[in-house]
N, C-alpha and C positions, 0 to 999 in steps of 0.2 A: 666317945665310945663307938667303935667300929660296928658296921652292919654285920649281924650274925646271919647264919643260914636260916634260922627260924623267922627273923624279921624280913629277910629277903623274900620269903614265901608269901607273907601276908600284907606288908606295908606297901603303900602306893606313893608316898611323898618322902623324898630324901633331901638332905642338905649337904653341900660340899664343905669340907673342913679346910680345904686349901684355896678354893676359888671364892673370892669375896665380891660383893657388889660395891659400887662407888661409895655408899654410905657405911660400909664396913660390915654389913649383915651377910650371912651365908647365902650363896646361890641356892635357889630352890629347884630341884630336879624332880620329875615325876616319872612314874612307871610308863613304859611304852610297849608293853607286851608281857608275855608269860615268863615266869622264872624257869630256867632250865636246870635240870639235875642230871647226873650221870650215874649209872649203876656201877660202872667200873671204877669211878672216882667218887665215892660217897661224900667226901668233904667239900667237893667243888660245887659251885653254883654260878649262874650268870643271870643278872637282872638287866634287861634293856631299859635305858632311861633317856629322857629328853629334857633339854633346857631351851625355853623359848620356841622359836619356829624352826630353826635349822641346825641346832647343835644336838648331836646324838652321842651316846656313850654306853657303857655297861659297867655295872658293879660286879666284880668278880672277887674271888678269894684273895688274889694278890693285891688288889687296890681297895679292899673294903675299909681299910683304916682311913681313907680319904673322904669317907661319907659317914653320915649318921642319920637316923630317922628324925623326922621333924619334931616329934614330941620330946626328944632328948637334946634338942639344940641348946647350947650354952648361951646363945645370944638372945633367947626369948625372955 
């Protein structure tokens, strides 16, 4: 289940659906800042995330299907 706009606002831990660890479990990403919203594009959002010490990315509307919140993880 992809990350929704409501989940992007309140959740702090996300799992990647496409990137896996060596044991087959989902990579765990964590929030690295405040969620951004736009008045002119109300359906868009951006959540800065971090994996490990040096990998940074963001969850946005166009790639939200690649992530899910940790409580919805199918591998748990």
